[in-house]
C-alpha positions as CSV (number, residue, x, y, z in Angstrom):
1,M,-0.1,-0.2,0.2
2,T,1.6,3.4,-1.0
3,P,1.6,6.1,1.8
4,T,-0.7,8.6,0.6
5,G,-3.6,5.4,0.4
6,K,-4.7,6.0,-2.7
7,E,-5.9,3.2,-4.1
8,I,-7.4,1.3,-7.5
9,V,-9.2,-2.2,-6.2
10,I,-9.4,-4.8,-8.8
11,R,-13.0,-7.0,-8.0
12,H,-12.6,-10.4,-9.6
13,G,-15.4,-12.4,-10.6
14,S,-14.8,-14.8,-13.8
15,R,-12.3,-16.9,-15.5
16,M,-8.3,-15.8,-16.0
17,A,-8.1,-13.4,-20.0
18,N,-10.5,-10.9,-18.0
19,R,-9.0,-10.8,-14.5
20,M,-5.7,-10.2,-17.2
21,L,-8.1,-7.1,-18.5
22,Q,-9.3,-5.3,-15.0
23,Y,-5.0,-5.6,-14.3
24,L,-4.5,-4.4,-17.5
25,V,-6.3,-1.4,-16.8
26,A,-5.3,-0.9,-13.0
27,K,-1.6,-1.0,-14.2
28,Q,-2.0,1.8,-17.3
29,L,-3.7,3.5,-14.3
30,Q,-1.2,3.2,-12.0
31,R,1.9,4.1,-14.6
32,Q,-0.1,7.3,-15.2
33,F,-0.4,7.8,-11.5
34,P,2.1,6.1,-9.4
35,D,0.8,6.7,-6.2
36,Y,-1.8,4.7,-6.1
37,A,-1.3,1.4,-5.1
38,V,-3.5,-1.6,-7.3
39,A,-5.0,-4.2,-4.5
40,G,-7.4,-6.9,-4.7
41,Y,-6.5,-8.5,-7.6
42,D,-5.7,-12.9,-7.9
43,I,-4.8,-13.8,-11.3
44,P,-2.7,-17.4,-9.8
45,E,-2.2,-18.6,-13.3
46,W,0.4,-15.6,-13.3
47,G,1.3,-15.9,-9.9
48,L,-0.2,-12.7,-9.7
49,A,-1.8,-11.9,-6.0
50,G,-2.3,-8.1,-4.4
51,A,-3.0,-6.8,-0.9
52,A,-6.1,-6.8,0.8
53,P,-8.0,-3.2,-0.1
54,L,-8.3,-0.7,2.6
55,P,-11.6,-1.3,4.5
56,G,-14.3,1.1,3.1
57,K,-14.3,-0.8,-0.5
58,R,-18.0,-0.9,-0.7
59,Q,-18.7,2.8,-0.5
60,I,-15.7,4.3,-2.7
61,P,-16.9,5.1,-6.5
62,K,-17.0,1.8,-9.2
63,I,-16.3,0.7,-12.6
64,E,-19.5,-0.6,-13.2
65,V,-19.6,-1.0,-17.2
66,Q,-17.1,-1.9,-19.8
67,R,-17.1,0.7,-22.1
68,F,-16.3,3.7,-19.6
69,D,-14.6,7.0,-19.5
70,H,-11.5,6.5,-19.5
71,G,-10.6,10.0,-19.7
72,L,-12.7,11.2,-16.9
73,V,-11.8,8.5,-14.7
74,T,-8.3,9.9,-15.1
75,G,-9.3,13.2,-15.1
76,L,-10.3,12.9,-11.8
77,M,-7.3,11.3,-10.6
78,A,-5.0,14.1,-12.3
79,Q,-7.4,16.8,-10.1
80,G,-7.1,14.9,-6.8
81,A,-10.7,14.3,-7.0
82,L,-10.7,10.7,-6.9
83,D,-8.4,9.0,-4.4
84,R,-9.8,5.2,-4.4
85,L,-11.6,3.5,-7.2
86,M,-12.9,-0.3,-7.4
87,I,-12.7,-1.7,-11.2
88,K,-16.0,-4.6,-11.1
89,S,-16.9,-4.7,-14.9
90,V,-13.9,-7.0,-17.1
91,C,-13.4,-4.0,-18.8
92,S,-13.0,-4.8,-22.0
93,N,-12.0,-1.2,-22.6
94,Y,-9.5,-1.1,-25.6
95,A,-8.9,2.9,-24.9
96,A,-7.8,2.0,-21.1
97,L,-5.5,-0.9,-22.0
98,P,-1.6,-0.3,-21.6
99,D,0.6,-0.7,-24.9
100,R,1.3,-4.0,-25.2
101,A,4.8,-4.3,-24.6
102,F,4.2,-2.7,-20.7
103,A,1.3,-5.7,-21.2
104,N,3.6,-8.2,-22.6
105,A,6.2,-7.4,-19.9
106,L,3.2,-8.3,-16.7
107,F,2.8,-11.7,-17.7
108,D,6.3,-13.8,-17.7
109,A,5.8,-16.6,-20.2
110,S,9.4,-17.9,-19.9
111,H,8.5,-21.1,-18.1
112,I,5.5,-22.1,-19.8
113,A,5.8,-25.3,-22.2
114,A,3.6,-24.3,-25.4
115,R,3.2,-26.1,-28.8
116,D,5.4,-23.9,-31.5
117,T,3.9,-23.9,-34.9
118,T,5.4,-22.4,-38.1
119,D,4.3,-20.3,-40.9
120,S,2.4,-22.4,-42.9
121,D,0.4,-22.4,-40.0
122,L,-3.3,-21.1,-39.2
123,V,-3.8,-21.4,-35.3
124,I,-7.5,-21.8,-34.4
125,H,-9.4,-21.3,-31.2
126,V,-12.2,-22.6,-30.3
127,R,-14.1,-22.1,-27.4
128,L,-17.1,-24.8,-26.2
129,G,-17.0,-25.3,-22.7
130,D,-20.4,-23.6,-21.3
131,T,-20.8,-22.7,-24.8
132,L,-23.0,-25.6,-25.8
133,V,-25.1,-26.0,-23.1
134,P,-28.5,-24.2,-23.9
135,G,-28.9,-20.5,-22.7
136,R,-26.1,-20.4,-20.9
137,H,-24.1,-17.7,-23.2
138,T,-26.3,-15.8,-25.8
139,D,-23.3,-13.7,-26.6
140,Y,-20.7,-16.7,-27.1
141,G,-21.3,-19.3,-29.3
142,P,-19.2,-21.5,-31.6
143,L,-18.8,-20.2,-34.9
144,P,-19.5,-21.6,-38.6
145,L,-17.5,-24.1,-40.0
146,G,-17.9,-22.1,-43.1
147,F,-16.1,-19.0,-41.5
148,Y,-13.2,-22.0,-41.3
149,E,-13.0,-22.3,-44.6
150,Q,-13.3,-19.1,-45.7
151,V,-10.1,-18.2,-43.9
152,I,-8.2,-21.5,-44.5
153,A,-9.0,-20.5,-48.0
154,R,-7.5,-16.8,-47.9
155,T,-5.0,-17.9,-45.9
156,G,-3.7,-21.2,-48.1
157,K,-2.2,-22.3,-44.8
158,R,-3.0,-25.4,-42.5
159,P,-5.3,-25.1,-39.8
160,V,-4.1,-26.2,-36.1
161,F,-7.0,-26.4,-34.4
162,I,-6.6,-25.9,-30.2
163,G,-8.9,-25.2,-27.2
164,E,-11.7,-26.7,-25.7
165,L,-12.1,-29.3,-28.0
166,G,-13.9,-33.1,-26.7
167,D,-16.0,-35.3,-27.2
168,D,-19.3,-33.0,-28.1
169,W,-20.6,-32.5,-31.8
170,Y,-19.8,-29.2,-32.6
171,S,-15.8,-30.8,-32.0
172,A,-16.8,-33.7,-33.8
173,A,-18.2,-31.4,-37.1
174,L,-14.9,-30.0,-36.7
175,R,-12.8,-33.9,-37.7
176,D,-14.5,-34.6,-39.8
177,R,-14.8,-31.6,-42.0
178,F,-11.5,-30.5,-41.5
179,K,-10.2,-34.1,-41.5
180,D,-6.3,-32.9,-42.4
181,A,-6.1,-30.6,-39.7
182,V,-4.1,-30.4,-37.0
183,F,-5.8,-30.7,-33.5
184,L,-4.3,-30.0,-30.3
185,E,-6.3,-31.4,-27.4
186,G,-5.7,-32.0,-23.3
187,G,-3.8,-28.3,-23.0
188,T,-3.6,-26.9,-19.8
189,V,-4.9,-23.5,-19.8
190,L,-1.5,-21.7,-20.2
191,H,-0.2,-24.3,-22.7
192,D,-3.4,-23.3,-24.9
193,F,-2.9,-19.7,-24.1
194,E,0.9,-19.7,-25.3
195,T,0.7,-22.0,-28.0
196,M,-1.8,-18.8,-29.3
197,R,0.7,-15.8,-28.0
198,R,3.5,-17.4,-29.9
199,A,1.6,-18.2,-33.4
200,R,2.4,-16.2,-36.6
201,H,-1.3,-16.3,-37.9
202,L,-4.6,-16.3,-35.5
203,V,-8.3,-16.9,-35.8
204,L,-10.4,-15.9,-32.6
205,A,-12.9,-17.7,-31.4
206,T,-15.5,-15.3,-29.6
207,S,-13.5,-14.8,-26.4
208,T,-11.4,-13.0,-24.2
209,F,-8.8,-15.9,-23.4
210,S,-8.7,-15.4,-27.2
211,W,-8.5,-12.0,-28.0
212,M,-5.9,-11.4,-25.3
213,A,-3.6,-14.2,-26.9
214,A,-4.1,-13.0,-30.0
215,W,-3.4,-9.4,-29.0
216,L,-0.4,-10.0,-26.9
217,S,1.4,-12.2,-29.9
218,E,3.6,-10.9,-32.6
219,A,1.2,-12.7,-34.9
220,K,1.7,-11.1,-38.4
221,S,-2.1,-11.7,-38.8
222,I,-5.0,-12.3,-36.8
223,H,-8.4,-12.5,-38.0
224,Y,-11.6,-10.9,-35.7
225,P,-15.1,-12.9,-36.2
226,M,-16.7,-9.7,-34.9
227,S,-19.7,-12.1,-33.8
228,G,-21.4,-12.1,-30.3
229,I,-19.6,-10.0,-27.8
230,L,-16.4,-9.4,-30.0
231,N,-19.7,-7.9,-32.9
232,P,-19.9,-4.5,-31.8
233,E,-23.6,-4.0,-33.0
234,Q,-24.4,-6.5,-30.9
235,A,-22.4,-5.8,-28.0
236,P,-21.6,-1.8,-27.9
237,D,-20.8,-2.0,-24.4
238,I,-18.1,-4.1,-25.5
239,D,-15.1,-2.1,-27.4
240,L,-12.0,-4.7,-28.0
241,L,-11.4,-3.4,-31.6
242,P,-7.8,-2.4,-32.1
243,L,-7.9,-0.7,-35.2
244,D,-4.8,1.1,-34.6
245,D,-3.4,-2.5,-35.2
246,P,-2.7,-3.1,-39.3
247,R,-2.4,-7.4,-38.3
248,Y,-6.1,-7.1,-37.7
249,R,-8.8,-8.7,-40.5
250,Y,-12.0,-7.8,-39.4
251,Y,-15.2,-10.3,-40.2
252,R,-18.8,-8.8,-40.4
253,F,-21.2,-11.5,-38.7
254,P,-25.1,-11.1,-38.7
255,V,-25.9,-9.9,-34.5
256,S,-27.3,-13.2,-33.5
257,K,-28.0,-15.0,-29.7
258,W,-26.7,-18.0,-29.7
259,H,-29.5,-20.2,-27.7
260,A,-27.6,-23.6,-28.4
261,S,-31.1,-25.0,-30.7
262,D,-31.4,-27.8,-33.0
263,D,-31.8,-25.4,-35.8
264,Q,-28.7,-23.0,-34.6
265,I,-26.4,-26.2,-34.9
266,R,-27.5,-27.3,-38.3
267,Q,-27.1,-23.5,-39.0
268,L,-23.6,-23.7,-37.8
269,Q,-22.7,-26.8,-40.0
270,A,-24.3,-25.3,-43.6
271,P,-22.9,-22.6,-45.9
272,F,-21.7,-19.3,-44.8
273,K,-19.5,-17.0,-45.6
274,A,-18.3,-13.5,-43.1
275,G,-18.5,-10.1,-45.1
276,Q,-14.6,-9.3,-45.2
277,L,-14.2,-5.6,-43.9
278,T,-11.9,-2.8,-45.2
279,K,-10.4,-0.7,-41.9
280,A,-12.4,2.1,-43.3
281,Q,-15.2,-0.3,-42.7
282,A,-14.7,-1.8,-38.9
283,V,-13.9,2.4,-38.1
284,A,-17.4,2.5,-39.3
285,V,-19.1,-0.1,-37.3
286,H,-17.4,1.0,-34.3
287,A,-18.7,4.6,-34.3
288,R,-21.7,3.3,-35.0
289,A,-21.7,1.5,-31.9
290,A,-19.9,4.4,-29.9
291,K,-23.1,6.5,-30.8
292,A,-24.7,3.5,-29.8
293,W,-23.6,2.8,-26.3
294,A,-23.4,6.9,-26.0
295,P,-26.8,7.1,-23.7
296,D,-25.3,5.0,-21.6
297,L,-22.2,6.4,-20.9
298,A,-23.9,9.4,-20.8
299,A,-25.3,8.1,-17.3
300,W,-22.8,5.9,-16.1
301,R,-20.5,9.6,-16.6
302,A,-23.0,11.1,-14.1
303,A,-23.7,8.6,-11.4
304,F,-19.7,8.2,-11.2
305,T,-18.6,11.6,-10.9
306,E,-21.5,12.3,-8.5
307,N,-20.7,9.0,-6.6
308,A,-16.9,10.1,-6.2
309,A,-17.6,13.1,-5.3
310,T,-19.7,12.2,-2.2
311,Y,-17.5,9.4,-1.3
312,R,-15.1,12.5,-1.4
313,A,-17.1,14.8,0.9
314,T,-17.7,11.5,3.4
315,L,-14.0,11.5,3.6
316,A,-14.5,15.3,4.6
317,R,-16.8,15.1,7.5
């Protein structure tokens, strides 16, 4: 804890990659304001654990939305009007992240064994698990097999599937459709993450795990399906489009809630081709999402500013 008592508290509520997003946002804030401590984080996969927060954390202002106003937060901190804050949301907010070099240094992977792939390989992450349970995650879902055919044809590279592969209908469909592909199964969370992080060419799943490994990587090309949480038109409260990064290739998917229905399962195996977006088209999608999110962001700004003032008044009594 810093002598000033200034503090950025992280409240986790999810899996590794989401915790990494929260930690990165907190460390970037601390980088800008070194007199703040970061507390409450716990990412055991990376051996990271923070001190317990100071008492009274229930009353401090909270970042409870993902696409928050980073400028507002840093402005209040610079003014001395925000001594403590809590990061409660996952913070899928690209504008609030540090640069990749700084981020990579926080997650040392030198001790982690991973599968080496080559420039001829296209590493494709598959997010399944609880998404196969009907109604569990409506903004997460498997991608159409036709999308993989599209990217494989575009790149001419050998598909290497990795992730939550198992004895399920989707994994079986992948093996049946892509008989010449490599399937990396049974790896640990960090093995899979680092295999992706070290890959040269990547295809994302609808997954923050997938997003984080790809973004931290030195990949030459990253194929980004705008689907589910990664589709700004479906989830305007999330902003993970790295529009300033030339490695990304964007593919547009229709807005669709995933329920694992029989009809949706059939559609995943039917012919499909995503729209390939230019940089200008991706920027336009991002702008429309920002406009859609603007009323909610304005409400959050007002509430957060009021909460910060109330908390500061409480301390002054």
